[in-house]
N, C-alpha and C positions, 0 to 999 in steps of 0.2 A: 498578561504575556502567554501566547500559546505556546505548547509544546509541539513541535514537530517530528512528526513519527511517519518514517517511510518503509514502505515494502520491497525489496530490493531482491531480485534473483537473477542468476545467468542462464536459468531453464525457463521456457516456457509452459505451461498447463500443470502448475504445481500449485495452483489455489492462490496467487499473488494478488491479482485482483477481486476475486471473491472475497478474499481474506481484508482487503482494504476496505470494499464497501462495507463488508458486516460490523469489523471494528468501527466505523466512523457510525455508523447506525445504532448500533449497543452505545455507544459514549452520547451519541444525540439521546436515546431514549432515555439515559441518565441524567439528562438535563443537562448536560455539557453544550457548550455552541461549537460545533465542531463545521470546518471547511475540508472538502474533500476536492483533491485536484489530481486531475488524470493527466501524466505526464507521457503516457504511451500511446504511440500513433496508432495503434490499433483502436484507441477508444473505447474500450469494452465497459467502463463504466457506464456510457451512457444506455449502453443495450443491457445492462443487468439491472437498472433502475428504472427502465420503460421509459426513459425520455426521447419524446416524440420531434419536440422542436427542432428546427434546422440550428446548427450552433454556427452563429454568425460571427462570434468573438468568443475566444479561449486560448489555449496554451500557446499557438500560433502568434498572436497579438501581445500576449504576455511577453514573449521573447522577442518580438519583432517590433512592438511601437513602445518606445519608450516612454510615453506620458499618458500611456495607458491606466485610465483607474480601475480599483476594485469592482466598484459599482457595475462598470460597464461590462464586466467578465462574469458575474454571478449569474447561475441559472439555479432558480428555485426544485428542489428534489421532491418538493410536496409533502416532505415530513417536518415535524415542527426542530428546531434547532439543528438543521443540516442544509447547508451551501455547497454547490457546485461550481466548481471550475472546468470545464469538461476540454477534450483533445479535440480541436479543427485541424488537427495535420491529415488532412483526407487526400492529399496528392504528395506523390516524391517531391516535388522540389518545395512544399512547405516544410515537410520534414526535415530537408537539407538545409532550408533556412533556419530553423530553430537548432538546429546539430551546428550551424556554424555559430551561432549568437550563444550556444553552450558552450563553446571552446572555453570562454571564462567561466570556469569551475563555481565562482562564487557569485553569477550573476542571480538565479532563483533565491539565495541566500539572501542577498540585498535586497531585492524587490521584496520579498515577504516583510522583511524587518521593517521597508519603507510604507508597505501597503495593507498588510493582512494580521501581523501579528498581533497585533493590541485588539484586535476585532473578534478573538476566538478563544477557546480555551485549547483545542486541538486544531492541529492542520495535517491531515493524513494526507500524503504523495503516494501516487501508485507509477512506480518509474516502469521504465520499459525492462525487458529481460535482457538484459546487456550489461557491459560495463564500458557503452560508449559514453560520450559528452552528456547527454541528458541524464541518463543516470546517474553519472557522477555529480551532476549538479543536485539531483535530489539527496543525495547522501551527504554531500558537503552542506546542505541547508537543515539535515536533520539534527534534532537532539538524540534521536533513538532510531535505530533500524532493526525491522523484524525482515528475517528471512524465513519465508514458507519452504518447508521441504517434502514432499511427496514419498511416501515410503516406501522407494523401492532403489535398486542398486546405482541407476544412472542418475538419478536426482544426488545420490551422496557423492558422485562425481562431478556433478556440478558444482554443489555445494564447496567442495576443496576446491575448484578453480576460482569460487566468488572468495573466498576467504585469504586465498593468496593475492588476488587482485585488492581487496580490501585491504588489507596489510600493506601493500605498496601504496597505496592511497593516503593511507595513515602516516606514513613513515614519510612521504615526500609531499603532499599536500593539506592535509587536515588532520593534523596529529588528534585534535580532541572527537575524532568518530568514535561512536559508541555504540556497539549492537546489542539490542535488547535483549534478544534473544531468538534461539531458532524455533518456529513453529511448524511442527508434524501437521500434516493434512491428508484428508482424504482416507485416513485410516480404516481399517476394516480387521478386526481380531480374528477373525475365521480365515483371512489368509495367512498360510505362514510365513512369508517373505515380509509382509508388512511387521509381523511380529519380531521377526529375526531384525530386520532394520532396525524397529524402535529400540529393540535392545541395545545394539550397538553403537546408536547415535547417543542415549542415554548414558552408556558405559564410558565411551570417548569424551563426550563435551559436560557432560553434568550438570553444573547450573547454568549454561550457557544455553539451556534447552528449557521451554515453558514447560510447566507441568500441564498445561492445558493442553490437550489433543484433539486436533478438528476433525470429527467420524465422517467416513462416506456416509454421504445422508442424501436420499432420493428426493428431498424437500427441497435441499438447497437448489437441484438441478431443477423441478417444477416450478418454483421461485421466480428464477432466470427466465424461464419461458417467457410467464407472463409480463416480466418488467418489474419485479419486486424483488426485496430482498426477502431472507426466510424468517427473519426475526417480526418483520411486521407482518406477514402472511400466515407462518404457522410457529407460533412463539412455543408452542408446545414440543417442538421438534428436537430432535438430539443435534442436528446444526445449530438451530437457533441459542439452545443452551451452551452449545460449546463457546458459539463467540461471545455471548456474554459471560461466560466462565474468564475467555481470554481478557476482557475489557476490565474485567475485576481484578484479576492476576497481574496486570500492567498497572493498574493504578495503585495497588498495594505496594508492589514491587519496586516501584520508583516514586512512592509518594507524593502521588498525583493527584490526589482526591482534594 
């Protein structure tokens, strides 16, 4: 049965989608069967992985067509062991339809249980940067939640808001919710504020923060511009090494090997 991991944040631009894609890639390269589901209306997973095909069926159909089968939603990633369900909420009305269906906070969890959990070792969910119904669906469906945090002051403020919302959700809707850890991203040790934020986060949250820190890496940006993940494009880069290290830390911390 798959372990479901979601990437969630209230703030965009913190490396959420990039981290979801690269953790999925690292696990797939490690021989695990992985499904990556893009729940974000922005649909950035498609761009990051260079998928050029028109997405006729995706998360819109998952939510709004009750009898849709998993095989009808899958898009090949081009990589071994990695399947995709991509976002096709490319019109506001589609996003509204999905948001309405996601008002049942357990909808995604039930769908994955019935259709996908037994087919994979890991299911990675890229949730929208919000605490709206679609994001809550992802959180409720997850066994583990990873919260990316850019090393800047505004990101810390958004983290505090997210943790407050998370505690409310845990108290009122899903008591078994579990944060796997805070993931520091886009870190540049040559920038003083990055070092300061990093120190503050580890001091305040300690074991709740992954030891792995994702560095700022031009290779990640270069890979995304050509529609590839950095692990498959530039394995020797510090960005690829960071995400491979994250996969190992996650596997070891939660005995998932």
